[in-house]
N, C-alpha and C positions, 0 to 999 in steps of 0.2 A: 421361462423358467422350468429347470428338470422336474418332472412330478416327486422324485425323490426329495426332492428340496422343500416341496411347499408343506410338507407336515413335519418339518425340521423346524426348532427352536433351539438356539445355543445361548450362552451368557452373556451376549452382546444385547438381548431382549432388555436389558435391566437397566442399558446405559439411555441417556439423553442426547448424546450427537447422532445428529442424522445421517452421517457417514457409517456409523456403525451401526445404527438400527438397520441400515439398508443390507447388511450382511447377518441380520439376527437370525434368518431362515435360511441361510446356507447349511448344506450337510456338514460343512466343515465345523470342528468343535472350537469355533473363535471364541478367546477370550480377550478381555478389554487388558492394559497394562496396568498390572498390580501387584500387588505382592506375592497374591495367591498362586498367580500364574507361576511366578519364577519359583517358588518353593514346590513346587508340583514337578517343574522342570527337573531340580535338583534332585528331589525323591524319585522320580524315574528314570533319571539321568537319560535325559532328552534333550536334542538340541531343538533351538527354539526357533520358529520363523516368526520375524517380524515384517508384517504386511504395514505398508503406509499409504494414504491416500488421502484424498477428501471428496465431500459429497457431489460437487462438480465437476469431479476428474473424468473425461470422457472415457481413457484408455484404463482407468481403473474400474468403470463400467464393464469395457470389453474384456478385461481378465475376469471377472466376477463370474459374468455369463458362460466366458467358454472353460474354464478353469475349478471356480470355486462353486458353482452352481451343479457341478458334474460328480455323480454320487462316486465312480470309480477313483477319480481324483481326491475326492474328498476322503476316501477311505484310506487311500496311502498318505495323505497329510495327518491324519486322525493314529493312522498306528504310528507313524514315525518319529511325529513331530509335537510337540507343542504350539499353537498356532494364537497368535497374538496380532490383532488387529488396532491399528492408531491411525486416529484422525489428525493429520500435520497440524490442523489449524488448533487443536485443543491443546496437542504434546509439542509445540514446535522445537523443545528441547531434546525430545527424543530422535524427532527428524533430523535435525541439526547433526547428531553424533553419527547416526547410521547413514545419511545421506554422506558424510563425508567418507565413511568404511567404503561404501560403495563406489563413490568418486576416485578412491586412490586404489580400489581393485581393476574398475572397469572403465575408468578413465571418464566417464560421464554418470551423470546421475537425471533423475525425473521420478514422477511419479505415474504410475503405481510404484512405489520401492519396496524391494522385496529383500530383506536381508536376514542370513541364517546366522545363529550364535550359538555358542555354547551354553550351558546352563547357569554360568553366572554373566551372561552378557556380552561378551568378546565375541565380535562379529567373525566369520570365517568363509563368507561367501555370498553374494548377492547381485543384484540387477535390478532392472526396470520391469515393462511387460515382457511376457513368456508366452510365447505360444502353447496351447496345452500340449501338444508331443513333447515340444522342449521341458515344459515344466514337469511332466510327468518323470523324464528322465533325468533331470537335475535332483528331483527328490528322490529316487529310487539309488542315484551314486552317492548322493551325501548320506543317506541312511547307511548304504554299504561302508562307506570310508569308516562312518563313525563308529558303526560295527568292529571292524576289523582293525583299525589303526586310529584310536582316539587319541595317542600320544602325538602322532603327526598333527591332528586337527587344533591340538592344544597348543604346539607350538607355532603353527602360524597365525591362529589366534592371538599368541602373546606378540608375536610381531607386529601382526596388522594393529593393535590397540595402542602399542609403542608409538606408531606412525601416525594414529590420531592424536595420541597425546602430545607427541611431538609439534604436529601442526600447529598448538596452541601455545608454543612459547614464543614471547615476544624479547625483541633483542629491543634493550634499553638505549637511549639516544640522547645526545646531548640536549637539553632543554634551553640552555641560556640564552640563546641566540631568538629572535623574532621568527614569524614565517615570512616566507621570502616571495614576495608578487610575482616574481619569475617562474616561480612553480606552477600558477595558474596560466602563464602566457604558454610555458611548455605543455601544460596539458592540452591548450586549445591545439597546440600545432602537432600534436599526437592526435588527437582527436579528429580533427578536421581531414585527417589522410583516408577515416573510415566512414563517413557520412555519405548519404543518396543525395545528390545535389538533382535529382530528377523527382523524387517521391516522397522525400524527406526521410527523417529517421536514419538509423544506420543503414550501413551500405551490405545488407545481408537480411535473410528470413531464416527463421519467423522473425516478427516486430514487435518487439514489445513497447506500449507507449512509454514505461519509463518516466512519469512526470516529474521527477525531481532533477532528471537531467537537464530538461528543458526549463525548469526553473532557475536552475545555476545558468545556465546560459543567458537566458533573459537577463539575469542582474549582470551577468560578465559583460555582455554585449552594450551596457549602459555605464559600466565601471570607471572606463577610460584608461584601464590597464593595457588593451592590446591597440598595436599599431590601425591606423584607418581602415587600410585593406583587408585585415582581417577580421575588424569589428564590422565591416558590411558585410564579408562572407557569412558571420555569425548570425546577423541579425536577418538575412538573407533567408537561410537554413531553419532558423527557429519560425519565422512567419510560415515558409514551406511545409514546414513539418506540422503547424498546429491547424493548418487549413485542411493538409492531406489527412490528417486523422479525423477532423470533424466531418470531411466529404467521403470519408471509406466506408466501408463493408463495416470496418469494426465498431462505427458509432451505428447506433438504432436508429435510423432515419424517420422510423415513425413514432417509438416511443421514448426516444433518448436515451441515455447512458452508453457507456463503452462495453464492449466485449474484453476478455482478459489479454487477447494478444492477435495479429493477423497472421498467418500461417504462410502468406506471400509477400512480396517486395512491396505490393501495390496498396497496401491497407484494405484490401478486397476483401478476402475471405477470412473471415474470423473463425476463431476457435470459441465458439457461440457462449461460454460461459459468461457471467456477469458476476465480479467480485467488488463487494463493499469497497476496499481499498483502494483498487484502482479507481471508481469514479470519485472517490473522497478526495484524493490527490487532485484527479484531473479538473475538479472543481477550483480547486485553489488554484491550479497553475491557469488557466483560463481567466479566471477572477483576476490575477497578477497582470495576464497580457492584457485583459481588459483596459485595467487601471491605466497602462502605458500607452494604449493605442487608441481604445475607443470604437475597435473593431465590432461591427454588429453581429458577426459571426460568434463571436466569441460569448456575448451576452445571450445569444439563441441557444448554444449548446449548454451554458451554465443552467438556465432557465429549467431547458426540457432535461436535463439530466438530475435536476433536485427535483424535477416532477416525478421522474423515475423512482426515485429514492423515496420519495412520500407515497407513492400508489405501491412499490411493488416492495422495498426491502425496509418500512417502518411497521415496527410491532404496533399492537393497539398502545401497548404500553409506553409508544414513543420512544424505543431503544432501536437499535439498528439491526436488521437479520445479514447474515454473513456472505451469503450467495444465491444466485440462480445457476441451475443445473446447464451443460451446454445441450442435454439431450432432452425429447419428448416423446413418447410413443416408440423409445429405443433407436430413435434417430437424430443424429445431431442437427441442429439448426434447424428443426421442422418449424417449430413454432413461428420463426423470423422470416422463411424464405417465402416467396410467391412464384406462382404460374402464371404464363401471360394469359390464358383465355379466362384465369380467375380474376385478373385485374381489368381485363376488356368487360366481364362482366360488370362489376363493381363500377368502374368509373363512367363506362358509356362513352359519350362524346368527349370527354375530358382525357381520354386513355392516352392518345398521342402527345399532347403535352406533358403529361406524366409521365410516360415511357422516355419523354427527350430528357425529362429534368430529372429522373432517376435511373435513365440507362436499361430498360428494359429492351436492351439488344445483346450485341456480341460480348460487350463490355462488361456488362451485368450479369452474363449467363455463368452459372456454375455446374449443376449436374443434376440427372434428374429432371431435365425440364424444369428447373428450380431457378429463379433470378434472386441475386442479392441487390438490395436497394443502396445504391450509391451516387455520389453525384462529381462530376468533372467539371461543370461551369458556373460561374455564378448568377445570381438569379438574373441579372441585367441581361445578360446577354440571352439567356432562355427567351425573357419576357420581348427581348428585342427581335429575336429570330422569329417568334410566335403572333408578333405584331398588337402584343398586349401591352400595358402597363405594369412596372413593377409592385404598385399596389393590388393591382388586380391579380398578379401571379402568388402571393403573398395570402392574399385569401381565400385562393383555391389551393395554396398548400396547407393552409388551416384545415379546409373542410376534407382535404384528400387524408390527413393525417387521423382526422377524426372519426371518418368512414372506416379506414383499414384498421384503425387500432377498437372499434366497436367489432369488426369482423376477426379480428385476431385474437380476442377475447372470447371467441366462441372454441377455441380451439383446446387441445388439451394443453395445459401450461407445463414448461420444464419444473423439475424440483427443486423448493426451496430447503435452502438450509437454514432453518430458524432459530440458531443458535445465536447469541450475540457475544461477541468478543472485546474486551477492553480495548484492546489495542486500537483496533480495527473504526470501533464507533468512536474512539477519540478521534482517530483521522477525520472520520464523518462530522465531527462537531467543529473540528478545526475548518473542513472546507465550509460548511455552513457558515461559521463566521468570517470566513476570507469572503465569499459572496455577500455577507451583511455589509463588510466594512466599505465595499466595493458601490453597490447599489441601495443600500440604506432600505432593503425590504425587511420590515418588522417580523415577519413569518420565518426569515431564516434566522434571525436570533433566537425567536421563540424556541424553534426546534434545536438550535445549540443548547439552550441553556436548560431546557427541560431533560435532555439526554445527560447532560454533564452533571446535573443536580442526579438524576438515578445512579450514575456511575460511583459518583461521591459518596451516596447513601446505601445501595445497596449492593455495591461489589468490594466494600471495605471490610477488611479483615478484624477481627477484635485488635488486635496491634496495632491497628490505622493501616497497615497495607493494603494491597488490592487482591483481590480474586480476577482470575482470568476469563473465564468462561462463566454465562447467565443465561439462563431458561426456564420457562415456566416456575419463576419467582424465586430461583435457587442461585445462587453463586457458588460456582465451583473451581478448583483446581489456583492452586498458589499463583499469583500473579509473576510474570516475566518480568525484565526489564523493559523492554518492548511496551508493555503497559504502563509502565512507569515515565516512560520519555516522554510517550505521545499524551498520555493524560497530561503532564505537566506542560506541553506546549499548547495543550488546547485552553487550558486554565490562565497561562500566560495571555492567548490572543483573546479569551474573552474577558479579561481586566482591560487590555488595551482597546477593548471597542466599548466597554460598560463604564470602567472605572469603578467597579464593584470592587473593593479590596479583599472581599472573602475570596476570591478566584486567586488573586494572587497569594493570598495566606495559604492556601490549599496545595500551589504548588510548591511553596516554600515546604510544607509537611511531607509531601511527596520527594521530594529532593533529598532532604535528610534521611528519609527513609532508605533510599535508595546508595547513600553514602554509608548506611551503616550495615546493610546487608547486602550487597553487591560489588563491593571494591576487594581489593588485593593490592595487598602490601607490597608485591614485587613486580607490579605492571601498572601502567599508564591508565589502562582500562578496566571496564566493569564486566564482571560474569553477565550471561544472559539469565542465570539462575541466580535465585537466593540463598544465602548460606543454611537455609532453613528447610531446603528440599533435599529428598532422598538423594544419595550423590548417583551419578551414570558413570561409565566407565571414565568419560572425560568431562570436564566443565569447560564449555566452551566460555569465546568470546567472539560477539558479533560485530565485525568492524567494515568488511564491505559492503556498500549500499546496492539493493537489488531493485526487485521490483516495490518493494518497502525499502526505505532508508535504515540504515544498520542503527541497531538501538544504541551503538557507542556514540556515533555521530549525532543521532539525536541528542541523547543526553549531554553531549558537549555543548551544543547549542543551547540546551536549557539553562546549563551552569552560566554559559556567557552572559544570557541575558538576565538569568536573576542576579549575578554577581551585578550587573549594573543596576536592575530596580532597587535591591537591599544595600547597596554598596558593599560588598562581600568579596573583596580582590581576591580571596582564596579561590573562592567560585571562580574566576576567570582564569586565575593561574592555572587550575586543574585543567580548565579546557585546552587553555594553549598549549600545555604538554601534551596533552593527548592528540591534538593538530599537529604537532611536530612530530609526532610518531608515525605519522602518513605520507610525508613529504614527498617520498620517492614515489609512493602510489597513485599521488592524485597527477602528479606530473606526468608518469606514463601510463595510465588507465584512468581518466577524468570520469568516464561513464560509470565506472566502477566506485569511486570516490567522490562523486557529485555533490554529496549532502556535508561532506567533509570542505568541498571547495567553498559551498555558501558560506560555511562558518569563516573560513579563510578570508573572504572578502570582507566580512565586519571586523577583522583584524587586521586586514591591508587598507582600507579605507578609513577615513573620517569618521566615526562612529560618535551617536549623538544622544542626547535625551532632552525631549521635548516634554516640558511640563505645564500644564494648563492646569491654571487655578482661578475660581471665581464663579459667579452666577452663569455666565456664557459659554463654560467648559462645552457642551455637547454641540451646542453651533459652531465654534471656532474648530472642534475636533473635527468634526463631519467635513468640515470645509478642506482641511489639512489631507483628510482619507483620500481624497480623488486625487491627489497625485503620488506619482512614483517615488515613494522617501524608503527606500528598503534599507539604509545602515541607520536606524534610529529604534529607540523605542518612545511610546508614549506612556505619559502618567499623567493623572488628573483629579480633579476633586472641585465640588461646590464650596466646599467647607474646608476647615482646617483640619488637618490630617497629620499622623504622627508618623506616615511611611518616609523613609530617608530623602527622598526625592521632593517631597511636598513640605516637608516640616519647615515653619516659620514663612510661607511664602502666601499664606492667604491675608488677602485685606479685603473687606468686608465691602459690597458696593463695586466691584472691580473685576475685570476679567486680566490676568495677564500672563504671557506666554514666555516661559522661559527656554532658551536653548542652550545647553551644557555639552563640554567636550573635555574630556581629559581634566575632570573634575576643577573644571573653569566656566563660568558662566557669561555669556554676552547681557547687555542689559537688557531688561525686561523688555518684552514688544507687547502690542496690544492689537495689531492688524495681521490677519495669514499673510498679507503680501511680504510684511517686515519678516516675518517668519520663513518665508521661503528664499527671500534675499540673504539673509543670514546662514543658511543650508546651503547657498551656490547650486541650488537645485538645476542643474543644466538640462533636467529631462521636463523642464517645466511646458506645460500644455498650454 
C-alpha cells in the first residue's frame, strides 16, 4: 500500500460492506451511493465516477493497488470528480444500469466496472480495468472535455441514456397459444453446436459452471421430447460435464466447494474466488443428478461442498456469508495451491500415489512451481494401477485430505465477505433442502430451516417486504425481485419436504408483495426494483439467465407452482404469459434462458399434484422422493387441512395418496408402487 494512503480515511469507513471497507483508507475521497454524494456533484458541477466491484474480485484489487492507493492518481480523481464506490452485490440495481451503459459503449463489460456520469446520473464514458497510465489519461481528458464542452457531454449522455431505456422496451406478443415443445428441441439443436465433447461444458474459455444450464439439460434428457440420438448425445454431455467439473481444479479437491469459474477449457485453472451462489446451486444440481443416477461421485461432491459451506461460509448466527476472496497475501490462489517438495515432506511414502491421483505432474503444474490438485482417472483405475484396493485408496484419500487441510489452515486465509444477502441465502436454503430431499440427512434440513426462519424474521420490512442485506444484526437495502423469488422458491421447497404449511403461507405472502410492488401494466415481466425505491436513470427487467437465474424466470416458476398449490389459475396464466414472451430466445440461445426452459418443461409435459394424507405421510413421501419425478408438486398432512389440495381428503387411521392432473384425480392409492405406475415413471430406478 502507498504510505500516503495508510493514514487516509474516507467516508466508506462508515459502511458495513466488506468491499467498501476495503477502500476506506484509499487516498481517494470515496463515498457510498447515496443522495448526499449526488447532491454534492450537482452543487460542485462535477462529473461522477461510479466504480463498481465486489470483495472477491481479483482485478478490482489490482486496480485498487495500482491506481486507487496511489496519491497522485487520487489527487486527480478528487480534484475533478465525485467518486462513488458501489458493492455490486449490495446494489445489483445500480450495477445493472451502468453495466448496460458500458456494454453499449465498449461492447463488453465486467468488473471492476468504472463508469463516468453527469451530475444527474446519466453515463458518458466507461470501461472495466484500466492500467494506471491509461486511467490517468482518461481522468484528465474527461475533466478537460467537461470543462470546455459540457454541452457535448450532455448531448452524448442523453443519447446513451435513451439507448439504455430503449433496451428495456418489451414487444408484446400473442399469448393465446400454448408454449410449443419444438422450441425446446430447437434450443438443444442450437446449443449442441457449441458444446465441448471432450472436456464438457461450453466449447470456449473461460468456463463457468452455470448449474441452471445443466439442471435443465438433466430434465430435458429425461423428457422424451428429443429424438433418441439427441437424447443420448445430451446425456453423455451432461455426465461428462458433471464429472469434469468435479475432477477439475475448479473444485477444491481438499476442502470441497467450487470456485467461480475456470480460466481455461480444461476446468483446470480456477479464478479462485468461491461464491455462495455458485455452491448453493451446484449442490442442487448434483443432488438431482444423484437422484437420477446414484453416482457416488455426486454424493461425495454434495457432502464435501456442504461441509465447506458449514465450515467457512456459515456465520455464528447460522446465516450464510457471501464469498471468499481469490487472493491471499496479494497472490491469487496462494491459499489453495501446493509445491511438490512441500507435498513430498507432508506425505512421505504416500507421495507417489497421491501424485498419481491428484496429478502432481505436467497436467497439474500451474506457475511459479505451484500445482493445482485435479483428477483425471477414476478411483478404481488408480487403485488397480497401484496394486491396492479401492477401499484402501478411499481410506488414504480421507487421511490425505485431513492432513492437507490441517496444513492449509496454517496459511493466511483469503478475505471473507461476511455480509449475508437475502437472495443468495435463499439459494443456499434450497441447496440444503434439495440435499435433504435426496439423502434424508437431518442436519441438512436443520441448516435450511434455521436460516429460513432468520430471513423471515430479521430481514422483513415493516410492510412485510424483504431487506436485501444483513450484517451484524442489522438488515439494510430494500429488497430486489431476486430476494423475493428465491425466497419463495426456498419456502416452497421447505414445504414440499416438511409439509409445514407456514412455509407455503410465507411464499404466498411474498408473492402477493411482488404482484403489488414490482409489476408493470405495460409488460408481462416484473421490474428488478420495487416501486418504493428511488428511481435510477432506467428501471430494468432482468430476463436472461446467467450464473444466477433471472429474477423473472424464477418468479414465473414461483407463480406456476403456487398456482397449483393454491388453485389460483391466474398465477399460472401470468407465468404462461411471461414464458411465451421468451420463446424465440429459448430456441436461439437456450444457455441464456435455461431457467425459462425448465418452466416450459412443466407446461409441455404432464404436470401432477401428488397429495399424501394420513398417519404415514412422511414414510410414503420419503420413499417417493428417492425417484426422479420432476413434473409434479408434493402436498401432504398427517391431519385435516384447509389447504385447497388437502381439503376433505383426511381419513383417520389411513394413509392415502392422491395423484391429480388437470383438475382430475385418479382413485387414491395406498402404496408407493401404485403411485409410480400412475405417474408412468419412465425413469424408474
